[in-house]
C-alpha positions as CSV (number, residue, x, y, z in Angstrom):
1,M,-2.1,-1.5,13.9
2,P,-4.7,0.1,15.8
3,D,-8.3,0.1,14.4
4,G,-8.7,-2.3,12.4
5,P,-10.5,-2.2,10.3
6,L,-8.3,-0.4,8.0
7,S,-6.8,-1.8,4.5
8,L,-3.5,-2.4,3.9
9,P,-3.4,0.2,1.3
10,A,-5.4,2.6,3.3
11,R,-2.5,2.5,6.2
12,L,-0.1,3.0,3.9
13,C,-1.7,5.9,2.6
14,L,-1.9,6.8,6.2
15,L,1.5,6.3,6.5
16,A,2.5,7.7,3.5
17,W,0.7,11.5,4.7
18,D,2.9,13.8,5.0
19,A,4.9,12.9,2.1
20,D,6.0,13.9,-0.8
21,P,2.8,13.2,-3.8
22,S,4.7,11.3,-6.2
23,R,5.7,8.8,-3.8
24,Q,1.8,7.9,-2.2
25,A,0.2,6.5,-5.2
26,P,3.2,4.0,-5.7
27,V,3.2,2.7,-2.4
28,V,-0.8,2.9,-1.5
29,R,-0.4,0.6,-5.2
30,A,1.3,-1.6,-3.6
31,G,-0.1,-2.0,-1.0
32,A,-3.3,-2.6,-2.7
33,L,-0.3,-5.5,-4.9
34,A,-0.2,-7.1,-1.9
35,A,-3.5,-7.6,-0.1
36,L,-4.5,-9.0,-3.6
37,A,-1.7,-11.6,-3.6
38,R,-1.7,-12.1,0.3
39,R,-5.9,-14.0,-0.2
40,G,-4.0,-15.5,-3.6
41,L,-6.5,-14.1,-6.9
42,L,-2.9,-12.9,-7.9
43,A,0.0,-14.9,-8.8
44,D,3.5,-14.9,-9.7
45,D,4.2,-16.4,-13.2
46,D,7.4,-15.2,-13.7
47,G,7.9,-11.7,-12.5
48,I,4.3,-11.5,-14.3
49,A,1.0,-10.5,-12.1
50,T,-1.3,-12.5,-12.6
51,P,-4.8,-12.4,-11.8
52,L,-5.5,-16.4,-10.7
53,D,-9.6,-16.8,-11.0
54,L,-11.2,-13.5,-13.5
55,D,-14.5,-14.4,-11.8
56,S,-13.5,-14.1,-8.0
57,R,-14.2,-10.7,-6.0
58,T,-12.6,-9.2,-3.0
59,G,-16.2,-6.8,-1.7
60,D,-13.3,-4.2,-1.4
61,A,-14.0,-1.4,-4.1
62,V,-10.3,-0.2,-4.0
63,L,-9.1,-4.6,-4.9
64,D,-11.4,-5.0,-6.9
65,G,-10.7,-2.2,-9.4
66,L,-7.3,-3.0,-8.9
67,L,-7.8,-6.1,-9.9
68,E,-10.1,-6.1,-12.6
69,L,-7.8,-3.4,-14.3
70,V,-4.7,-6.3,-14.0
71,T,-7.2,-8.4,-15.5
72,E,-8.2,-6.4,-18.4
73,S,-4.7,-5.4,-19.1
74,R,-2.1,-7.0,-20.8
75,P,0.2,-8.6,-18.7
76,H,3.1,-6.9,-16.6
77,R,5.6,-7.3,-14.0
78,W,4.1,-6.5,-10.4
79,R,7.9,-3.5,-10.8
80,V,5.5,-1.8,-13.8
81,W,2.0,-2.3,-11.5
82,V,3.3,-0.6,-9.1
83,T,3.7,2.6,-11.1
84,L,1.2,1.8,-13.9
85,H,-2.1,4.1,-13.3
86,A,-1.1,4.0,-9.4
87,R,-3.1,7.7,-8.9
88,Y,-5.9,5.9,-9.6
89,T,-5.7,3.4,-6.9
90,L,-4.9,6.0,-4.2
91,D,-8.1,8.0,-5.1
92,A,-9.5,5.6,-4.5
93,V,-8.4,4.3,-1.1
94,R,-9.0,8.1,-0.6
95,E,-12.2,8.2,-1.2
96,Q,-12.7,5.3,1.3
97,L,-11.2,6.7,3.8
98,V,-13.5,9.7,3.0
99,A,-16.6,7.3,3.6
100,E,-14.8,6.3,6.9
101,G,-15.0,9.4,8.1
102,V,-10.4,8.9,8.8
103,L,-10.6,11.9,5.1
104,R,-12.5,15.0,4.7
105,A,-13.0,16.4,1.0
106,E,-13.0,19.6,0.8
107,K,-13.9,20.7,-2.8
108,H,-12.7,24.3,-4.6
109,R,-11.4,25.7,-7.5
110,V,-8.3,25.8,-9.4
111,L,-7.7,29.5,-11.2
112,G,-11.0,30.3,-9.2
113,L,-12.3,27.9,-12.9
114,F,-10.9,23.9,-13.0
115,P,-12.8,22.1,-10.1
116,S,-10.7,20.6,-7.3
117,V,-10.7,18.6,-4.6
118,E,-7.5,18.6,-2.3
119,H,-8.3,15.8,1.2
120,V,-7.9,16.9,4.8
121,L,-7.2,14.4,7.9
122,S,-10.2,14.6,9.9
123,D,-10.1,11.9,12.6
124,A,-5.8,13.2,13.5
125,R,-6.4,10.4,16.4
126,R,-6.8,7.6,14.2
127,F,-3.1,8.9,12.0
128,R,-1.1,9.2,15.0
129,S,-2.1,6.6,16.6
130,L,-1.0,5.2,13.2
131,R,2.9,6.6,12.9
132,R,2.7,5.8,16.9
133,E,2.4,2.8,16.7
134,A,4.9,1.7,13.7
135,G,7.0,3.1,15.3
136,D,7.2,1.2,18.4
137,V,6.3,-2.0,16.4
138,L,9.6,-1.1,14.1
139,A,11.4,-1.0,18.0
140,G,10.3,-4.7,18.9
141,P,10.8,-7.8,18.1
142,P,9.7,-8.8,15.0
143,E,9.1,-13.0,15.4
144,T,6.0,-11.0,17.5
145,V,4.7,-9.1,14.6
146,A,1.5,-9.7,13.0
147,E,2.1,-10.7,9.1
148,P,-1.1,-8.1,7.7
149,T,1.6,-6.1,10.1
150,A,4.5,-6.9,8.8
151,T,3.6,-6.4,5.2
152,T,2.4,-2.9,5.7
153,L,6.3,-1.5,8.0
154,T,8.5,-3.7,4.9
155,L,6.9,-1.6,2.0
156,A,7.1,1.8,3.9
157,L,10.2,1.1,5.3
158,A,10.8,0.4,1.0
159,A,9.0,3.8,0.1
160,G,11.7,5.7,2.7
161,L,7.6,6.7,4.9
162,L,10.0,5.7,8.3
163,P,12.9,5.7,10.5
164,P,15.0,2.5,8.9
165,P,15.9,0.2,11.6
166,S,18.4,-1.9,11.5
167,P,19.2,-4.3,8.4
168,S,19.2,-7.3,9.8
169,R,15.2,-5.8,12.0
170,A,14.3,-4.9,7.9
171,E,14.6,-8.4,6.8
172,A,13.9,-10.3,9.8
173,L,10.2,-7.9,9.2
174,A,10.1,-8.5,5.8
175,H,10.8,-12.5,6.5
176,R,7.6,-12.1,8.4
177,A,5.4,-10.9,6.3
178,T,6.1,-14.1,3.8
179,T,5.0,-15.9,6.3
180,V,1.5,-16.2,4.5
181,S,2.5,-18.2,1.6
182,P,6.2,-19.7,0.0
183,A,5.3,-17.3,-3.3
184,Y,4.2,-14.8,-1.0
185,E,8.3,-13.9,-0.6
186,A,9.3,-13.5,-4.4
187,I,6.2,-11.3,-5.4
188,L,6.8,-8.9,-1.5
189,Q,10.3,-9.1,-2.9
190,E,9.8,-7.1,-6.0
191,L,7.2,-5.0,-4.9
192,R,10.3,-4.2,-2.4
193,A,12.6,-3.1,-4.7
194,A,10.1,-1.4,-7.5
195,L,9.2,0.9,-4.3
196,T,12.7,1.7,-3.3
197,A,13.7,2.7,-7.0
198,T,10.7,4.6,-7.6
199,T,12.2,6.7,-3.6
200,L,16.1,6.4,-5.0
201,S,14.6,7.8,-8.7
202,G,11.7,11.1,-7.1
203,V,9.7,9.4,-9.3
């Protein structure tokens, strides 16, 4: 993926830019959950997203905010966390992208009374490059894809954000994404199932 510093949830936020707003928050949340799982800060306990170290921090405001939310909440399954308060994570990622110059926040008032913020692309090159490279990666051999990119595209496909490749290629890409650890495979499968269900239900 281009311009490497973008985080996993930030890349998904841009890939979901043209999607219906109701589909943006779940896929960005799934990306943040996957990022925490990849770092070993969230583990799977019989389908429950479980913090491993209550004092750990990543230094990323988006991930640390979600980790704190999971830690301080009652236990939930991965599928629940994909949608539960997911807008908080989306808003945090957008703020991060504004700080990095990828988005611009424009303030206005609804009905002339209520303050609101609209986010617009200020770095269209980054957006176009991300979409173009996603298409190139999907057309190439899955075994050469970097694991973080494979995770990004696997979640984007589950959310219906990209034209689907053949089922065998999609599964090969998902397999490539889970080479980080055997335990991560079950987590990614839960996140994929949650996104697919959310997409089909229109939630």
